[in-house]
N, C-alpha and C positions, 0 to 999 in steps of 0.2 A: 480504558487505558484512552489518552487524548490523540487527536486527529493527525497530530505532524507524525508520531512515529508508527499509527498506521499506515499514511500515506507514507513516509520514509520505508516501510516491510514492506508494503505490495507493489512499489514502483524498481525494487531490485528488478533487475532483468529475469536473472532465471526466476524469481520468486512468482514473477509477472507470467512468465511463462505458463508455470503449473497453475497456477490461478485460471489461466484462459483454460485450460485441459478440464478444470475443475467445474467449471463455467458450464461445460455441455454436457457432464455427465458426474455422478461419483467414480475415483479411483480409487486403487490402493495403489502405496509404495513401488510396489516391482511395474507395475503397468505405467505409471509415471515415468518414470524411471527408463524402460525401454522406451516408450513415446518420445523422450525429450535425449536420449542418447547421453543420462548422466547416471552417473553410479547410484545404486541403492542408499547407500549410507547417505551420500551429498543431499539427494532427495530427501531423505528421511531429518536431516537436519534443519533444512529449509523449513519443509510443512512443520517440524515441531515449533519454530519462531511464529509459523502465522497460529499453529493452534492455541499456542500460551496467550496470544494477544486477541484471541477468538474469534479472524478471519476466517476459519475454515472449523470444522469440526467431524469428530469420526463417529463412525458407528461398525461396530462388529459384525461382518459378515463372515461365518466359517471360522477361519482360522487369520483371515486378515480384518483388518481396520481399511474400511473406505472411508472417503474423505470429500465433503463439501464443502461451497464458496455459504459463508456467513451472508448471504445477499442484504440480509436490514443493517449489519454493521456495517458493509462495506458504503451501501448507500448513505447512512446516517452520517459517517463519514466524509463523503463527500460534500453531502449537503452543509456541515459544518464548517467545514474547508471554506464552501463557495460561499457562506454566510459573513465569514471573518473578512475574507478578502474583499466582500461588498462593503463592509465596513472601515476597512482600512485603506478602502481605495478612495472611498469620500474624504479620508483624512488628508489623504497622501494630493487630493485635491484642491485642497484649501490651502496645503501646506505649499501647494507649487505657486500659489498669489505670494508667500512672503521672498521677502531679498537675501540668497546666503550672506554668512555674515563673512566668509570667504572673500577677498579682491582677487577674483581669477583674470582678471584683467592688467594686475601689475607684473611686471617682472623681480623674482626674488633674487 
């Protein structure tokens, strides 16, 4: 999955809060639901999105799935974004030297 899609997923406020919890330790949907005060179906839906993207992984423990953050994927995504941003920043720096074609100082 491309870095922009993953960044979009992890920056959603609810999913971000879920990830903060899962960075501390593994949790099941019920525990995340209770800790965040969000319904289990809502948490499950958000976690399924994260799981499909590979951002979290699940392990069956007893009757429940417990989830952890795939920290390697998150780090890789952030690094890719930072590299792309650095390249685009260099391009933009060169572009600021060029003059805009639109004449902003003229009244229309």
